[in-house]
TIVO-2410 file (N, C-alpha, C; in nm, 3 decimals):
# residues 64
REC num residu      c1      c2      c3 atome chaine
REC   1      M   1.642  -7.879   0.908     N      A
REC   1      M   1.698  -7.887   1.017    CA      A
REC   1      M   1.852  -7.944   1.046     C      A
REC   2      Q   1.934  -7.971   0.910     N      A
REC   2      Q   2.038  -7.989   0.906    CA      A
REC   2      Q   2.160  -7.893   0.960     C      A
REC   3      T   2.108  -7.773   0.914     N      A
REC   3      T   2.220  -7.628   0.964    CA      A
REC   3      T   2.204  -7.644   1.122     C      A
REC   4      Y   2.062  -7.648   1.148     N      A
REC   4      Y   2.024  -7.595   1.318    CA      A
REC   4      Y   2.156  -7.699   1.403     C      A
REC   5      S   2.143  -7.849   1.325     N      A
REC   5      S   2.202  -7.922   1.425    CA      A
REC   5      S   2.350  -7.944   1.370     C      A
REC   6      F   2.417  -7.885   1.269     N      A
REC   6      F   2.539  -7.865   1.257    CA      A
REC   6      F   2.603  -7.749   1.357     C      A
REC   7      L   2.532  -7.612   1.369     N      A
REC   7      L   2.541  -7.497   1.413    CA      A
REC   7      L   2.529  -7.507   1.575     C      A
REC   8      R   2.444  -7.634   1.615     N      A
REC   8      R   2.453  -7.657   1.768    CA      A
REC   8      R   2.571  -7.730   1.778     C      A
REC   9      E   2.574  -7.792   1.725     N      A
REC   9      E   2.763  -7.882   1.729    CA      A
REC   9      E   2.865  -7.817   1.767     C      A
REC  10      L   2.852  -7.713   1.604     N      A
REC  10      L   2.970  -7.618   1.629    CA      A
REC  10      L   2.979  -7.521   1.778     C      A
REC  11      A   2.842  -7.493   1.833     N      A
REC  11      A   2.869  -7.371   1.954    CA      A
REC  11      A   2.868  -7.416   2.049     C      A
REC  12      D   2.852  -7.586   2.097     N      A
REC  12      D   2.856  -7.634   2.180    CA      A
REC  12      D   3.034  -7.703   2.170     C      A
REC  13      S   3.046  -7.721   2.105     N      A
REC  13      S   3.236  -7.771   2.087    CA      A
REC  13      S   3.298  -7.647   2.099     C      A
REC  14      W   3.317  -7.646   1.960     N      A
REC  14      W   3.427  -7.522   1.937    CA      A
REC  14      W   3.410  -7.383   1.940     C      A
REC  15      I   3.257  -7.362   1.967     N      A
REC  15      I   3.242  -7.198   2.010    CA      A
REC  15      I   3.284  -7.186   2.153     C      A
REC  16      L   3.258  -7.293   2.217     N      A
REC  16      L   3.270  -7.271   2.346    CA      A
REC  16      L   3.459  -7.302   2.369     C      A
REC  17      L   3.511  -7.321   2.321     N      A
REC  17      L   3.663  -7.366   2.303    CA      A
REC  17      L   3.692  -7.240   2.304     C      A
REC  18      V   3.669  -7.155   2.201     N      A
REC  18      V   3.731  -7.002   2.159    CA      A
REC  18      V   3.670  -6.971   2.325     C      A
REC  19      M   3.555  -6.927   2.281     N      A
REC  19      M   3.516  -6.846   2.449    CA      A
REC  19      M   3.580  -6.843   2.525     C      A
REC  20      F   3.630  -6.964   2.602     N      A
REC  20      F   3.710  -7.007   2.705    CA      A
REC  20      F   3.864  -6.962   2.701     C      A
REC  21      L   3.875  -7.006   2.551     N      A
REC  21      L   4.052  -6.932   2.559    CA      A
REC  21      L   4.043  -6.738   2.576     C      A
REC  22      F   3.924  -6.720   2.495     N      A
REC  22      F   3.898  -6.575   2.466    CA      A
REC  22      F   3.953  -6.532   2.635     C      A
REC  23      F   3.864  -6.599   2.717     N      A
REC  23      F   3.843  -6.548   2.895    CA      A
REC  23      F   3.930  -6.565   2.964     C      A
REC  24      A   4.044  -6.684   2.946     N      A
REC  24      A   4.171  -6.715   2.983    CA      A
REC  24      A   4.298  -6.601   2.927     C      A
REC  25      G   4.283  -6.539   2.830     N      A
REC  25      G   4.373  -6.448   2.757    CA      A
REC  25      G   4.330  -6.334   2.823     C      A
REC  26      V   4.206  -6.326   2.860     N      A
REC  26      V   4.197  -6.172   2.904    CA      A
REC  26      V   4.264  -6.198   3.068     C      A
REC  27      I   4.223  -6.264   3.128     N      A
REC  27      I   4.287  -6.281   3.242    CA      A
REC  27      I   4.433  -6.280   3.273     C      A
REC  28      V   4.512  -6.340   3.176     N      A
REC  28      V   4.635  -6.371   3.178    CA      A
REC  28      V   4.688  -6.204   3.131     C      A
REC  29      W   4.644  -6.142   3.044     N      A
REC  29      W   4.677  -6.006   2.989    CA      A
REC  29      W   4.635  -5.899   3.135     C      A
REC  30      A   4.535  -5.949   3.197     N      A
REC  30      A   4.548  -5.845   3.324    CA      A
REC  30      A   4.627  -5.841   3.436     C      A
REC  31      F   4.655  -5.983   3.436     N      A
REC  31      F   4.723  -6.042   3.566    CA      A
REC  31      F   4.920  -6.036   3.553     C      A
REC  32      R   4.925  -6.006   3.365     N      A
REC  32      R   5.078  -5.960   3.333    CA      A
REC  32      R   5.170  -5.927   3.422     C      A
REC  33      P   5.301  -5.924   3.364     N      A
REC  33      P   5.365  -5.850   3.481    CA      A
REC  33      P   5.372  -5.695   3.412     C      A
REC  34      G   5.400  -5.657   3.482     N      A
REC  34      G   5.451  -5.475   3.471    CA      A
REC  34      G   5.278  -5.418   3.474     C      A
REC  35      S   5.166  -5.464   3.475     N      A
REC  35      S   5.039  -5.387   3.438    CA      A
REC  35      S   4.978  -5.363   3.578     C      A
REC  36      E   5.056  -5.436   3.690     N      A
REC  36      E   5.038  -5.348   3.826    CA      A
REC  36      E   5.002  -5.157   3.839     C      A
REC  37      E   5.125  -5.130   3.789     N      A
REC  37      E   5.121  -4.970   3.779    CA      A
REC  37      E   4.998  -4.908   3.727     C      A
REC  38      I   4.971  -4.950   3.618     N      A
REC  38      I   4.864  -4.944   3.544    CA      A
REC  38      I   4.737  -4.921   3.626     C      A
REC  39      Y   4.681  -5.034   3.684     N      A
REC  39      Y   4.586  -5.050   3.722    CA      A
REC  39      Y   4.540  -4.974   3.876     C      A
REC  40      T   4.676  -4.971   3.927     N      A
REC  40      T   4.687  -4.897   4.065    CA      A
REC  40      T   4.684  -4.707   4.012     C      A
REC  41      D   4.701  -4.679   3.897     N      A
REC  41      D   4.680  -4.545   3.885    CA      A
REC  41      D   4.524  -4.499   3.829     C      A
REC  42      V   4.460  -4.652   3.752     N      A
REC  42      V   4.347  -4.603   3.711    CA      A
REC  42      V   4.222  -4.658   3.874     C      A
REC  43      A   4.273  -4.713   3.955     N      A
REC  43      A   4.187  -4.736   4.061    CA      A
REC  43      A   4.187  -4.601   4.132     C      A
REC  44      K   4.289  -4.513   4.142     N      A
REC  44      K   4.242  -4.400   4.210    CA      A
REC  44      K   4.228  -4.287   4.146     C      A
REC  45      I   4.168  -4.329   4.018     N      A
REC  45      I   4.120  -4.236   3.928    CA      A
REC  45      I   3.994  -4.154   4.028     C      A
REC  46      P   3.874  -4.232   4.101     N      A
REC  46      P   3.784  -4.128   4.147    CA      A
REC  46      P   3.801  -4.086   4.315     C      A
REC  47      L   3.934  -4.105   4.351     N      A
REC  47      L   3.955  -4.001   4.479    CA      A
REC  47      L   4.080  -3.923   4.426     C      A
REC  48      G   4.084  -3.907   4.271     N      A
REC  48      G   4.216  -3.812   4.253    CA      A
REC  48      G   4.175  -3.663   4.272     C      A
REC  49      D   4.038  -3.606   4.255     N      A
REC  49      D   4.034  -3.485   4.224    CA      A
REC  49      D   4.008  -3.402   4.364     C      A
REC  50      D   4.108  -3.321   4.417     N      A
REC  50      D   4.065  -3.264   4.528    CA      A
REC  50      D   4.041  -3.122   4.510     C      A
REC  51      T   3.982  -3.120   4.381     N      A
REC  51      T   3.922  -2.956   4.405    CA      A
REC  51      T   3.793  -2.999   4.439     C      A
REC  52      Q   3.747  -2.871   4.489     N      A
REC  52      Q   3.599  -2.838   4.572    CA      A
REC  52      Q   3.499  -2.766   4.522     C      A
REC  53      P   3.365  -2.811   4.465     N      A
REC  53      P   3.289  -2.714   4.402    CA      A
REC  53      P   3.298  -2.553   4.423     C      A
REC  54      K   3.230  -2.479   4.302     N      A
REC  54      K   3.234  -2.349   4.349    CA      A
REC  54      K   3.110  -2.340   4.480     C      A
REC  55      H   3.051  -2.384   4.492     N      A
REC  55      H   2.943  -2.343   4.602    CA      A
REC  55      H   2.973  -2.388   4.735     C      A
REC  56      A   3.132  -2.442   4.714     N      A
REC  56      A   3.173  -2.514   4.853    CA      A
REC  56      A   3.212  -2.391   4.930     C      A
REC  57      K   3.185  -2.402   5.074     N      A
REC  57      K   3.225  -2.298   5.117    CA      A
REC  57      K   3.380  -2.334   5.186     C      A
REC  58      Q   3.431  -2.201   5.160     N      A
REC  58      Q   3.612  -2.198   5.180    CA      A
REC  58      Q   3.643  -2.121   5.294     C      A
REC  59      K   3.767  -2.210   5.390     N      A
REC  59      K   3.781  -2.145   5.487    CA      A
REC  59      K   3.813  -2.001   5.493     C      A
REC  60      G   3.784  -1.942   5.586     N      A
REC  60      G   3.768  -1.797   5.583    CA      A
REC  60      G   3.700  -1.726   5.510     C      A
REC  61      D   3.622  -1.746   5.426     N      A
REC  61      D   3.501  -1.738   5.339    CA      A
REC  61      D   3.376  -1.694   5.432     C      A
REC  62      D   3.347  -1.566   5.450     N      A
REC  62      D   3.250  -1.533   5.540    CA      A
REC  62      D   3.133  -1.477   5.445     C      A
REC  63      N   3.152  -1.454   5.283     N      A
REC  63      N   3.047  -1.397   5.200    CA      A
REC  63      N   2.939  -1.497   5.201     C      A
REC  64      V   2.949  -1.624   5.263     N      A
REC  64      V   2.860  -1.730   5.201    CA      A
REC  64      V   2.751  -1.688   5.270     C      A
***
């Protein structure tokens, strides 16, 4: 039971601190200067495909 108590205290204090620092680091990394261009490009990926499927009817295509 002594091991459980030690691990419980460790998780309640130091591991919580490490997880918070990791979270804060991720937030700082995401909002760092110069990253706006990268995230803008990534945000446009779903809208960037201008091609139509092969089965889509083209203008002036009367064979369909």
